[in-house]
C-alpha positions as CSV (number, residue, x, y, z in Angstrom):
1,M,-104.7,-130.1,-129.0
2,S,-104.7,-128.2,-125.7
3,V,-106.9,-128.9,-122.7
4,M,-109.3,-126.0,-122.1
5,M,-110.6,-124.3,-119.0
6,K,-112.9,-121.5,-118.2
7,A,-111.5,-118.0,-117.4
8,L,-113.0,-114.6,-116.8
9,R,-111.3,-112.5,-119.4
10,Y,-110.9,-108.7,-119.5
11,E,-111.6,-107.8,-123.1
12,G,-111.8,-104.0,-122.8
13,P,-113.2,-101.3,-120.5
14,K,-116.3,-102.6,-118.8
15,Q,-116.1,-105.8,-120.8
16,M,-115.4,-109.1,-119.0
17,N,-116.6,-112.5,-120.3
18,I,-116.2,-116.1,-119.4
19,R,-114.2,-117.8,-122.2
20,E,-112.6,-121.1,-122.9
21,V,-108.8,-120.8,-122.8
22,P,-106.0,-123.3,-122.8
23,V,-104.9,-124.6,-119.4
24,P,-101.4,-123.1,-118.8
25,E,-98.5,-125.3,-119.9
26,L,-95.9,-125.4,-117.2
27,H,-92.3,-124.3,-117.5
28,E,-89.8,-126.5,-115.6
29,D,-89.8,-124.2,-112.5
30,E,-93.6,-123.7,-112.2
31,V,-96.5,-125.3,-110.4
32,L,-100.1,-125.4,-111.6
33,I,-102.6,-124.3,-109.0
34,E,-106.4,-125.0,-109.1
35,V,-107.8,-121.8,-107.9
36,A,-110.2,-122.0,-104.9
37,Y,-110.8,-118.3,-104.2
38,A,-109.7,-115.1,-105.9
39,G,-110.2,-111.6,-104.5
40,I,-111.0,-108.4,-106.4
41,C,-108.3,-105.8,-105.9
42,G,-108.9,-102.1,-106.4
43,S,-106.3,-102.2,-109.2
44,E,-108.5,-104.8,-111.0
45,L,-111.5,-102.6,-110.6
46,S,-109.6,-99.7,-112.2
47,G,-108.4,-102.1,-114.9
48,Y,-112.0,-103.2,-115.6
49,L,-113.0,-99.5,-115.9
50,G,-110.1,-99.0,-118.4
51,Q,-108.2,-96.7,-115.9
52,N,-105.2,-98.9,-115.3
53,S,-102.5,-99.1,-118.0
54,L,-101.0,-102.3,-116.6
55,R,-104.1,-104.3,-117.7
56,V,-104.1,-104.7,-121.4
57,P,-106.9,-106.8,-123.0
58,P,-107.3,-109.7,-123.6
59,L,-106.2,-110.7,-120.1
60,T,-107.1,-113.0,-117.2
61,M,-106.8,-110.8,-114.2
62,G,-106.6,-111.9,-110.5
63,H,-103.6,-111.8,-108.2
64,E,-105.1,-112.3,-104.7
65,F,-105.9,-116.0,-104.6
66,S,-105.6,-119.4,-103.0
67,G,-105.9,-123.0,-104.2
68,R,-104.3,-126.4,-104.3
69,I,-101.3,-127.6,-106.4
70,V,-102.5,-130.0,-109.1
71,K,-99.3,-130.3,-111.2
72,L,-95.6,-129.8,-110.8
73,G,-93.0,-128.7,-113.3
74,A,-89.8,-130.9,-113.3
75,G,-88.0,-128.3,-111.3
76,A,-90.7,-127.9,-108.6
77,S,-90.4,-131.4,-107.1
78,D,-90.1,-129.9,-103.5
79,F,-93.9,-129.4,-103.6
80,V,-96.6,-132.0,-103.2
81,I,-99.8,-132.4,-105.3
82,G,-102.7,-131.3,-103.1
83,Q,-100.8,-128.8,-101.0
84,Q,-102.9,-125.7,-100.3
85,V,-101.0,-122.6,-101.4
86,T,-101.1,-119.0,-102.3
87,A,-98.5,-116.9,-104.2
88,N,-96.6,-113.7,-104.2
89,P,-98.0,-112.3,-107.4
90,L,-94.9,-110.1,-108.0
91,I,-92.5,-112.1,-110.2
92,S,-89.0,-110.7,-110.5
93,C,-85.6,-111.8,-111.8
94,R,-84.3,-112.5,-108.3
95,S,-80.8,-111.6,-109.3
96,C,-80.6,-107.8,-109.9
97,R,-79.4,-105.4,-107.2
98,F,-83.1,-104.5,-106.4
99,C,-84.1,-108.1,-106.0
100,L,-81.1,-108.9,-103.9
101,S,-81.7,-106.0,-101.6
102,G,-85.4,-106.9,-100.9
103,K,-86.9,-104.4,-103.3
104,A,-88.2,-106.7,-106.1
105,Q,-90.9,-104.1,-106.9
106,L,-88.2,-102.0,-108.5
107,C,-86.8,-104.9,-110.7
108,S,-86.8,-103.8,-114.3
109,K,-88.0,-107.3,-115.3
110,R,-90.8,-107.6,-112.8
111,Q,-94.2,-108.9,-113.9
112,L,-97.4,-109.3,-112.0
113,L,-99.8,-112.2,-112.2
114,G,-103.1,-110.9,-113.5
115,A,-101.5,-107.9,-115.2
116,H,-98.5,-108.9,-117.3
117,L,-99.2,-112.7,-116.9
118,S,-102.4,-114.7,-116.8
119,G,-103.9,-114.5,-113.4
120,A,-106.3,-116.4,-111.1
121,Y,-109.7,-115.5,-112.5
122,A,-109.5,-119.0,-114.0
123,K,-109.8,-122.6,-113.0
124,Y,-106.0,-122.9,-113.1
125,V,-103.0,-120.5,-112.8
126,A,-99.3,-121.3,-113.4
127,V,-96.9,-119.8,-110.8
128,P,-93.1,-119.9,-110.5
129,R,-92.1,-122.2,-107.7
130,S,-90.2,-119.4,-106.0
131,N,-93.4,-117.4,-105.6
132,V,-95.5,-120.2,-104.2
133,I,-96.3,-120.1,-100.5
134,V,-97.4,-123.3,-98.8
135,L,-100.2,-122.8,-96.3
136,P,-100.8,-124.6,-93.0
137,E,-103.9,-126.8,-93.3
138,R,-105.5,-124.9,-90.3
139,V,-105.8,-121.9,-92.6
140,S,-108.9,-122.1,-94.8
141,L,-108.5,-121.5,-98.5
142,R,-111.1,-118.7,-98.1
143,E,-108.9,-117.0,-95.5
144,A,-105.8,-117.7,-97.5
145,A,-107.1,-115.6,-100.5
146,L,-106.5,-112.6,-98.2
147,T,-102.8,-113.2,-97.8
148,E,-101.6,-110.7,-100.5
149,P,-103.7,-107.8,-99.2
150,L,-102.7,-108.6,-95.6
151,A,-99.0,-108.7,-96.7
152,C,-99.5,-105.2,-98.3
153,A,-100.9,-103.9,-95.0
154,V,-98.1,-105.4,-93.0
155,H,-95.5,-103.9,-95.4
156,I,-97.1,-100.4,-95.1
157,A,-97.0,-100.6,-91.3
158,N,-93.4,-101.7,-91.4
159,E,-92.4,-99.0,-93.8
160,A,-94.2,-96.4,-91.6
161,G,-92.0,-97.4,-88.7
162,L,-94.9,-97.3,-86.3
163,Q,-94.3,-97.8,-82.6
164,P,-96.9,-99.4,-80.2
165,T,-97.6,-96.0,-78.6
166,D,-98.1,-94.2,-82.0
167,K,-101.6,-93.1,-83.0
168,L,-102.8,-93.7,-86.6
169,F,-105.9,-92.5,-88.4
170,I,-106.8,-94.2,-91.7
171,A,-109.4,-92.4,-93.9
172,G,-111.1,-93.7,-97.0
173,A,-113.3,-96.6,-98.0
174,G,-110.5,-99.0,-99.0
175,P,-111.1,-102.4,-100.4
């Protein structure tokens, strides 16, 4: 018999409900994180509305989050129970030419927490050890839930090749 937890499940366009689901069973290279905070991305909003083909019900969404490690897989012994963490939600093979050249988003085996895999709108989420990011204790778990959106903004700025003297105008509501 599996241990159960509460999760917010996407069950179809404009249909989300709190359900009892099994706590994820860990693979050897995973950690179990007790979720403290989870953000709502624009892609989750479009998923909720049924406008995002990545999110197929039934699904536990959520890929912007923070929490504390509560359990380690046998191959994740370099972490410590209680560490505060976040995660890169893009899980890739880590061995194809795209992954090896820093373009994991192009990996043909890529999966996203909260889209292809169960995400963080739950009490617990399982994450591969290679995607876990340990946070300094001085960063609050509330602030840490913004790590993924901040990383996206930094990536965009880097890709744009902006210089300190450049001027930039951003239009739109944004998240």
